[in-house]
Structure formats: C-alpha cells, structure tokens
C-alpha positions in Angstrom: -23.7 5.8 -5.6 -22.8 2.2 -6.2 -20.0 3.2 -8.6 -18.5 5.4 -5.9 -18.5 2.6 -3.3 -16.7 0.3 -5.7 -14.1 2.9 -6.7 -13.4 3.6 -3.0 -13.1 -0.1 -2.2 -10.8 -0.5 -5.1 -8.5 2.3 -4.0 -8.4 1.1 -0.4 -7.5 -2.5 -1.5 -4.8 -1.0 -3.9 -3.3 1.0 -1.1 -3.2 -2.1 1.2 -1.5 -4.1 -1.6 0.9 -1.3 -2.2 2.1 -1.4 1.4 2.6 -5.2 1.2 4.5 -5.1 -2.1 7.3 -2.7 -1.2 10.9 -3.7 -1.6 13.0 -2.1 1.1 16.8 -2.1 1.1 18.8 -0.9 4.1 21.6 1.4 2.8 23.2 2.6 6.0 23.5 1.3 9.6 22.1 3.4 12.4 24.0 4.7 15.4 22.5 6.2 18.6 24.8 7.4 21.3 22.6 8.9 24.0 24.1 11.4 26.4 25.2 10.1 29.8 24.4 12.1 32.9 25.5 12.0 36.4 25.3 15.2 38.3 26.8 17.0 35.4 26.9 16.1 31.7 29.9 13.9 30.8 29.4 13.2 27.1 27.6 14.8 24.2 24.9 12.7 22.4 25.2 11.6 18.7 22.4 10.2 16.7 22.8 8.8 13.1 19.6 7.2 11.8 19.7 4.4 9.2 18.9 5.2 5.6 16.6 3.1 3.3 15.9 2.9 -0.4 12.3 2.0 -0.9 11.0 0.8 -4.4 7.2 1.0 -4.5 5.2 -1.6 -6.5 3.3 -0.8 -9.7 -0.5 -0.6 -9.1 -2.9 -0.5 -12.0 -6.6 0.2 -11.2 -9.0 -0.3 -14.1 -12.7 -1.1 -14.5 -14.4 -4.0 -16.2 -18.0 -5.0 -16.8 -19.4 -7.9 -14.7 -22.8 -9.5 -14.4 -23.9 -9.6 -10.7 -27.1 -10.4 -9.0 -28.6 -7.3 -7.6 -31.4 -7.6 -5.1 -34.6 -5.8 -6.0 -37.5 -4.8 -3.7 -39.5 -8.1 -3.5 -38.4 -11.7 -3.4 -36.4 -11.8 -6.7 -33.1 -10.6 -8.0 -32.2 -9.3 -11.4 -28.8 -9.6 -13.2 -27.3 -6.2 -14.0 -24.0 -5.2 -15.6 -22.0 -2.9 -13.3 -18.6 -1.4 -13.7 -16.4 -2.8 -10.9 -12.7 -1.9 -10.1 -9.9 -4.2 -11.2 -6.7 -3.9 -9.4 -3.4 -5.4 -10.5 -0.3 -5.1 -8.3 3.2 -5.9 -9.5 5.5 -6.2 -6.5 8.7 -4.1 -6.6 11.0 -7.1 -7.0 9.0 -8.4 -10.0 8.9 -4.9 -11.5 12.7 -4.6 -11.2 13.2 -8.0 -12.8 11.2 -7.0 -15.9 13.6 -4.0 -16.5 
C-alpha cells in the first residue's frame, strides 16, 4: 500500500515538472478574420491558427532506499527502509544543449 502511494506521488510530481520544463517555439503567426454581418453577409470568414513546436523535457523516475521514521502503534517510532520514488527532470533547453 505504501509503495503504491509513493509511486503515484512520484508520477504526479513528474507530470507537474514535465509541464513546467517544456520549451515552446512559435513557428507561425495566427490570423482570424471573423465574418462581418449586417442584414446580409458581406464577407466570408478565414481562420488560420498559429503553429507551435513543443520539445518536452526528459523525465527519469527511479527508486532508491531511504531510512525514514515510521510511526508504530504506541508512543515510539521505528526506522524502516522503504523504496521511495526519485524524479529527475531535465528541461528541454538543457536537453537540447547536451546534443
């Protein structure tokens, strides 16, 4: 049960880091010409949306052993070794610089 909670927490944190580490480049300007109406239509509409190239960051999720204090029933705690997630995020700009 504890392992599942740690894995889920690691994946959620990795996903949030992934959104922050994206490198977005605008590759085309957008254009929106909405139709104009009076009583009758005088102009056709034209919509050109902007294009983007998105380079996602590199995310490595691994596990490592850590000693943590785990509460036990009673007034004392015991140190146990658990497997906890380890997340490393390389932002897209740093990843591109290494190439």
